[in-house]
N, C-alpha and C positions, 0 to 999 in steps of 0.2 A: 968623847961626845963632839960633835962635829957642833960648829959654832951655825947660829942661826942671823949671821949679822946680814943675810941675805932678804928676812923677812922683813925689811924697812918698807920694802914695796907693799909689804900690807899693811903697809898702816897712810904715814906722810905720803908717799915718794907717790904713790899710786892714786890714793883717795886725792892727792894736787892735780893729776897729770887732765888735761885739756881732752875728756875723752866723754864727753857729754855735751848736750844741748840744756838750754834753763827752763824757764816756764816760772809761772807771775805767782802763782799761789800753792798752796797746797791741798791735795784732792787728795786725801788717803782713800787707799786701797788693800785689799789683803793678798798678801804674796805667799802661796805656799810654793816651799819646796822641797817636796818629800826627799828623793834622793839626797840632802844635806840634814834631814832630821827636821826642819825648823818651817813656823809660818810667822811673817811680819807686814805691820803696815808701812806700805811706803808713800810718799804723797806724789809720786807717780810709776809707772813701769820700771823697774831697775833695768839698767846695762848689766852683761854679765863677763865677767873675765877670770879666764883661769892659767893659776903657774904651778909650778914644782918650788919644794922649799925643799934644801939638801937638809936633810939631821940623820948622826948614826948611821951612815953608810947606806941612806934612802932617796928616793925622791918624795916627801910626802904632798898627797895632792891638796894645791889651795886654789879657793874659788870665789869670787868678789860678784855682790849684788852692788851697786852703787848709783845711788840718783843727785845729781846737784840741782840746788833751784835758787837761783841770782846765785848769790855769795855764800850760799848753805852746800856741803856735801853731805850727805848721807850713807853708810855704807854697815855692809855687814860682809867681814868674811868668815870661813869655814875652814880648820885644816884635819883633815884625817887621819887619823894615827892610829895605825895598824895594830891587831893583838901582838904580832912580834918585840913590838918595843912599847908595847901599852904600860910597861913597869914605868916606863922615862916621861911618863908623858906630864905630872907635876914640874921635874924638872924642863919640860919644854916651854910650860907655862909662862913658868917665869923666866926665860932666854927671850921667851916673845915679849913679855910685858919688859922687860929691862931695853931689848932692840927698841921699841916704838918710843918709850921716854928717849933715850939718846938721841936716836933720832929727832926729837922734837927740841933736845936740848933743855929739856925737864927738869933734869938732872938735878943743877944747881937750886933750882927753884921749884921744890918737892910738890907734887901735886896735889888737892883739894880730894880725900878721900871722904866718899857718902856710902852710906848702906844702903842696897837696893833690891828688887827682886826682879823676877823674870816667871812667867809663867809654863804649867806642865802640862801635858796634854791628857785628853781625861773628863772626866766628868766632875763638873764644877771647876772653880778656879786654883788650881793647885799652884802653889809657888816655892822657889826654890832661891836661895839667900845668893848674895851678889854684891859686887862694890864697883862704884863708878870714880872714875877716876876725873878729875879737871883738870887741866892745866893751860898754858899760855906756853903756844906754838913760835918758836923763836927764828925768825926766817926773816934773813933781806929783803925779798922783796912784800913785807908786810906784816902787820900781827894778824897773827890768829889764834884763834881760842879750839881744844878740844875736849869732846869729853867722849871717855872710851870705859867700855863691860866688856869684861873677858866671864865667859862663863865656857865649865867644860861637864861633858857628859857622856856617857856611854851609848856605843853605837848598837850596840846591839847582838856581836858579833865576837865581844874580847876586847873591842878596842873603843877610841874613844872618838868625839868629835871638840875641840874651841873652837867657839866660837868669839869674835872681835864686833862690838857693835861700837859705831864711831858715828860720831858726832864734829864736823870741822867748819867753823864760823869764821869767814874774813871780819877783824873788829874794824869799826870804825877806828879810826888818827888817833882821836882826843878821849878812846875809852879806857877804864881805869878798871873798873870791879868786872872779872865775866861771869864769873859763879851765878848771879840771877839770869844771864842771859845763855848759861848752858843748861839751865834748871829752868826753863821756862815753859806755862804751863803746853803752850803750842808742840812742843817739840814730845808730848808726852804719850803718843799715839805710839810715835817708831820704837822706844824705849818702853813702854807699858802693856803695850799686846804682842812684844816676844815671846811665841810660845815654840818649846823643845818637844820631842817626841819621849 
């Protein structure tokens, strides 16, 4: 099985890149991404980037939608897993999670885990269960805080999609507690209104 070390580009490295402008406020709007099987609320129109992830002899398609508001970056990454390797999707997700936590140097200080939910398309507000990871990013350029949620769903064609919702915040130099900021009510629209097919 091939390593997914290059998946770091999905997390810290990609979302930390300077690819976006800034806006002074949160002006939530729905972004429908039908081909990726989800809709979400972003505070402005997201930029989109695509790349491939080598895994099991294949090049898996990754799509990143990302917005930066001042010192905050919100992103959703989708990894398309074809039916030919769908039996390995759990192992792939585990490696993606491990790669993100290692790239954040979050292994020595384990992340705080919080139960969470996401919406499922259809009548009413059906929900699936997930888990949020909260941790500090050890970075020479300054302290950052990160909240990540991973969701895995079938794509309707025998394959799967892995979604990664990320919130990355540049922390004040004197800040100590990060859990309250990462779970602040102002970020609820981004996390609570994520809806998968």
